[in-house]
C-alpha distance (Angstrom), angle and dihedral (degrees) to the residues before:
residue distance angle dihedral
X1 . . .
X2 3.79 . .
X3 3.79 121.9 .
X4 3.79 92.7 -139.7
X5 3.77 120.9 119.1
X6 3.80 115.7 -121.2
X7 3.79 123.9 -133.2
X8 3.81 88.7 -111.5
X9 3.82 92.8 51.9
X10 3.81 92.0 46.9
X11 3.82 91.8 49.0
X12 3.80 92.4 46.6
X13 3.81 92.0 48.9
X14 3.82 90.7 49.0
X15 3.81 90.7 54.4
X16 3.81 94.1 42.0
X17 3.80 91.2 51.1
X18 3.80 88.4 61.6
X19 3.80 94.7 41.6
X20 3.82 94.4 -111.5
X21 3.78 119.1 147.7
X22 3.82 108.1 -118.0
X23 3.79 100.9 -123.7
X24 3.81 115.3 179.6
X25 3.80 92.9 -102.4
X26 3.81 95.5 43.6
X27 3.79 90.1 49.4
X28 3.80 93.8 48.5
X29 3.82 91.5 49.9
X30 3.82 91.4 44.5
X31 3.80 89.5 52.9
X32 3.81 89.9 53.6
X33 3.80 91.8 47.4
X34 3.82 102.6 43.3
X35 3.80 106.7 1.6
X36 3.79 94.5 110.7
X37 3.82 93.6 43.2
X38 3.81 93.5 -111.9
X39 3.80 126.2 120.5
X40 3.79 119.1 -112.9
X41 3.79 139.3 -155.7
X42 3.79 109.2 -156.1
X43 3.75 141.3 162.1
X44 3.78 119.7 -140.8
X45 3.79 87.8 -109.5
X46 3.82 95.0 51.7
X47 3.81 91.6 47.6
X48 3.81 90.0 48.3
X49 3.82 90.7 53.0
X50 3.83 91.0 48.1
X51 3.81 91.7 48.5
X52 3.79 92.4 50.0
X53 3.82 90.6 47.2
X54 3.81 88.0 53.1
X55 3.81 89.3 54.5
X56 3.79 97.3 -105.1
X57 3.79 114.9 148.3
X58 3.79 98.7 -140.8
X59 3.80 133.3 139.7
X60 3.79 124.9 -128.7
X61 3.82 88.2 -118.5
X62 3.81 89.9 56.6
X63 3.80 90.3 50.5
X64 3.82 90.5 51.7
X65 3.82 91.7 47.4
X66 3.79 92.3 47.1
X67 3.80 93.0 49.3
X68 3.81 88.7 50.0
X69 3.83 90.3 51.1
X70 3.81 90.4 48.9
X71 3.82 89.9 51.6
X72 3.82 92.9 45.8
X73 3.82 91.5 58.6
X74 3.82 94.6 42.3
X75 3.80 99.7 -106.2
X76 3.80 91.9 120.4
X77 3.77 140.9 15.0
X78 3.77 125.1 -132.9
X79 3.78 115.7 -134.9
X80 3.79 114.9 -163.7
X81 3.78 107.1 -154.4
X82 3.76 97.2 173.4
X83 3.77 135.5 -14.7
X84 3.78 94.7 -86.6
X85 3.80 106.0 56.0
X86 3.78 139.7 22.1
X87 3.77 126.0 -150.4
X88 3.78 122.7 -150.7
X89 3.80 124.6 -144.8
X90 3.81 126.8 -159.8
X91 3.81 89.9 -159.9
X92 3.80 103.0 86.2
X93 3.81 103.4 -178.5
X94 3.81 119.1 101.4
X95 3.79 109.3 -84.1
X96 3.82 138.1 139.1
X97 3.79 125.9 -109.8
X98 3.76 138.6 -144.8
X99 3.79 114.6 -139.2
X100 3.80 111.0 -155.9
X101 3.82 101.5 -150.3
X102 3.81 95.3 -167.6
X103 3.81 91.0 54.2
X104 3.82 101.8 31.2
X105 3.81 85.8 -128.0
X106 3.79 133.6 140.4
X107 3.80 124.7 -151.3
X108 3.77 135.7 169.9
X109 3.80 115.8 -91.1
X110 3.79 123.7 -149.9
X111 3.78 110.6 -96.5
X112 3.79 101.9 -165.5
X113 3.83 95.1 96.0
X114 3.79 97.8 35.8
X115 3.80 115.0 111.2
X116 3.78 123.3 179.2
X117 3.77 116.0 -168.1
X118 3.75 138.6 153.3
X119 3.78 98.5 39.6
X120 3.79 112.2 178.2
X121 3.78 116.6 -103.8
X122 3.80 108.5 -95.4
X123 3.80 118.4 -121.4
X124 3.80 117.4 -86.6
X125 3.77 113.1 -76.6
X126 3.80 94.3 24.6
X127 3.80 137.7 92.5
X128 3.79 130.5 -160.6
X129 3.79 105.8 -101.2
X130 3.79 98.9 -179.8
X131 3.79 142.8 -8.7
X132 3.80 115.4 -146.1
X133 3.78 118.1 -154.0
X134 3.79 117.7 -164.8
X135 3.79 116.1 173.3
X136 3.79 109.5 -159.4
X137 3.80 116.1 -143.7
X138 3.77 133.9 -170.4
X139 3.78 130.5 177.4
X140 3.81 114.2 -95.1
């Protein structure tokens, strides 16, 4: 028997690590998101298309609700690029993103040269919880 982890096992472990019950639909979406061990940037629509292509009978509303549940327990981060569409990232550490305007695509950007300084003082009774950096790109 091989020592490799299957997509199903990886997806189930991802859900279990956050205390989420592995329903059939959650598990199938988790397998698409982390089954191969790679990080993903998806929209609800792109994940819906991938799920349907994999033979999963799932509604777009279920995909949205599942992504929200994954974000609520810290499995994913939501990145709002503009007011019309959110992207979801399985990589949850702090890191910047490139947004490819011509392709409506998000990718990780290298962080080694990024410096953020001079943030405004937050209002009384609040703290800065996160700073999102999205660098918008278009072809020259």
